[in-house]
N, C-alpha and C positions, 0 to 999 in steps of 0.2 A: 503493500500499499504506500509506503513512504517513497519507494523508488519512483512510482507513478506520479505522486504529488511533487516530488522534487525535480523530476526530469533527469535524474541520474539513473544509470543502469544498475541492476541488481548486483552485478559483480563489483561495481565501484563501491557500493554500500557494504557489501560483504567483506571486501578487502580492507576497508577502512575500519570496521568494528571487529571482525574475527581475527584478522591477521596483524592488527596493531599498526596499520599503515597510517601515515599522516596525510590527511586530506589537503588539497590545495585550498586557498581562500575561496575560489570559485566553487569548489565542491562543498566547502563548509557552508557557504552562503545558501547553496541549493538545498543541503540537508536541513538547515535551519527553516528555510521556506517550507519544506516538506513537513516539518514538525509544527509549523505555525509559530515559530519563535524568532526572536531577533538574535543576532550574534552576541549582543550584550547579555541577553538572558542566558545564552549558551554557556558564556564564561562566568556568569555571576556565581558567587559563592553560595553554598547551600544547595539543597536538592528537594525534589517534590515530596519527600518524606515529611517535610515540615509543613506542607500544605494539607489542610483537612481533606478526608477522604471524599467528601461531597464535591469539593473543587477539583480534585483530581478526576473524578468520574465526569464532571461537566467538561473538563478539558479533553478527556479521551473521547467523549461523544462528539464534542465540537470538531475534533480532528477528522471524524468520519464524514463530515458534511461537505458539499460542494460550495464553491464561493457564494453562489446565490443564496443558499440556505444559511451559511455563516452570517451573511449581512442581515438576513431576516432575524436570526437569533439575536444579533447584537442590537438591532433596532427594538426588538421586544424588550430586552433587558434595559435598555436606555429609557424606554417609555415607562416601564415598571419603576425604575429607579427615580425617575422625575416625579412620578405620582406619590412616592413614599417619602420624598424629602419634606422635611417640615417647612412650612410656609412662613416667611418672615414679614 
């Protein structure tokens, strides 16, 4: 799934992770795109174990969506968030 989303071949991804090869900057950017994260997030300290299970599940489900559906989900969350903000 990540190979398809990133535009990289499955062999490139396999070589990077299973054989310990260092990806090029280009490949790393593509991998991050495939996972839906920025390079800054990739290199950030900490890991997803610090993130609550519900957020991890949301992230995993979000990753399965195409771009159109991701945009719909983001719009829904923004709308809900605006409705729940206290009015000043």
